[in-house]
N, C-alpha and C positions, 0 to 999 in steps of 0.2 A: 665430121667429114664422112661422106658417104663411103660405104665399104669398110668402115672401121668400127669395132665394138670395144668399148672401154669396159673392162671387167671390174665394176666398181663395188664388189662385195665388201662389207666391212672388214672381213678377215684378210682379204687381199690388201686393202689400204693399210691395215694395221702392220702386216708383215713387211710390206714395201717400206713403210716408215722406218722399221727397225733396219732394213738392208741399207737404207740411204745413210744411216748414222755412221760416221767415219770411224767410230771405236768399236763397231761390231766385229767380232772375231771372224777369222777364216772359217772356223767350223760352224759358227752361227750363221754366216753368210750363205755357206753351202746348203745348210739345212732349210733355211728360209726360202732360198731359191727352189729347192725340190718341192717344198710345200706349196708355194705359190704356182709352180708349174701344174701341180695336180688340180689346183682350183681353176686355173685358166684352161686346162684340158677338158675339164667338166663343161665349160662353156663352149669350147671349139667343137665338141662332139654332141652338143644338145639336139641336133637335128638329124642324127644318123638314122638311116632307114631300119625299121623292124619288121619282123615276120612272126606270124603265130605258128607255134609248134605244139605238139601233143606231148605232155609229160605227166608224171604220176607224183603227187605229193605223198606223204606218209598216210594221208586220209583218203585221197580221191583223185581220179584222173582229172585233167583240166587242159585248156588251151592257154598258152602263156607266150609272151613276147621274147624274142631274142634278136640280136643283131643280124641283119640280112646281108648276104653277099660277102665279098672279100673284106678282110680286115684292113686296118690302117698301116701306113708307113710313116714313121717319124723320121724326120731328116734334120738332125742337129748340125748347125754350122760349127765346125771345129775352130777354136777349142771350147769357147764358152757355152755353146749350145748343148754341150754334154751335161752341163749342170742342171739342165731342165729335163733331160731325157728320162731319169729314173722316175721322177715324180709322174710323168706321163705314163710310163710303162707300168707303174703301180696300178694305174686305172685300166689300162689296156694291155695286159701282159702278153696277148697274142699278137700285138703289133710287131711288124718288122721294122728294121732300121737301115736307113741310108745315111752314109757319112759324106758330108761335103766339106773338104778342106780348103778354106779360103783365108788369106790374110790381107790386111789393109796396108798398102804402100803408104808409110808415113809422110812421104813427100807429096804424092799426088792424090792420096786418099782413094785411089782406085784399087780394085780387088785383083788378087793373083791367086789362081787355083794350084794347089800342091797335091790334092788327093780327092779321089771320088770313087764311091763304091755304092751301088744301089741293087735292090732285088730285081731279078729279071722280068717280073710281072708287074712292075711299078705302074704301068699304064692302066692296070685293072684295079688299082687301089687308090684310096684318098690319101694324099700326102699332106703331112703337116710339117712345114719348115719351122725350125726352132732356133731362135737367136735371141738372147736377152735384150740386146740393144739394137733398135732400128734408128740409127743416128743419121748419117748422110744418106742412107738407103741403097747405097752402092753394093754392099754385101748382100743384102736381101734380094736385090735385083739380079746379081750374078748367080746366086743360089737357085733362084726360081728358073732362070734362063738355062742353067746346066741340068736341072731336073727335067725341064721340058725337052731338052736335047736327048735325054735318056728315055723319053717316052711318057713322062708324067702328064696327065691330062686334067686331073682334078687336084688343085693345090690350095692350101690355106696357109696363113702365116700367123705364128704365135710368138709374141715377144713380151718382155717385162716392161720396158720403156721405149717410147717413141718420141721423136721430135716432130714438129709440124713440117719442117723442110723435108725430112726424110720420108714422111708419109705421103707428102704431095708428090715427091719424085717417084716413089715406088708406085703409087696408085696411077701415076702417068704412064709408067712402063707396063704395069700388069693390073689394069683396071678390073680384071675378072678374079683376082686373088684377094679374098677377104682378110682382113687383119684384126687379130685379137691382141689387146695390150692391157696391162694393169694401169697405165697412166700415159698421157700425152704431156710432156714437159714444155718449158717455155721456148727454148731455142737451142741452136748449136753455138759453141764458142769457136774461136778461130782455128782450133786444132781439131774440130770435128767431133768434139765431146757434147754430149747432152747436158744442158743446165736446166735445173739444179742437179739432176742426175744422181748417180751414185759411185762415180768414178769408173775405172776400167773393170768390167764384171769378171773377165777372165783372170786378171791379176788379183782381184779380191777373192775369187773363188779358190785359187790355187796357191795364194800366199806369195805371190811373185811380184807385189806392188813395192 
């Protein structure tokens, strides 16, 4: 699908398989999610602009590349997005964080906002929305809508799993927001969960299943 990158590195595939297993422990699930988040972040940031600066190595002066301009904002969708945040901050420790509090109404599957906080200069930074599951697409759409209302202009989406239905809906609403995911699964079930999926990411991450 146009505008979607599947991060199909062997390590990502291996770790995702371990996360899918129903007998993976809460501790193991959290650790694997953090590790995969770092690998996905590596791909999301592959084309960040660079500039040449003058430095001195222990042996000689040289011109060397460093990131140009403002740093990133990571925007985890609460609560499950927090499980990917630390893995991304490990790679980009200077990144700022916006918190987007949304929950999915179990009856309508629509999103309800309960918290939002973002850096004041979000419009000057690349924003990476983080949510492990892009299922119906409603949460991702609502998160991007809210960030745009706050002034975000350049947004990318990073998730662990996506459904074809969710991707189609999300891309229909936000065709300019590129999506990175570790896998696109088969479909949604009647309750809006991804199949074969891995269950509820938040519940498995925090031991509330």
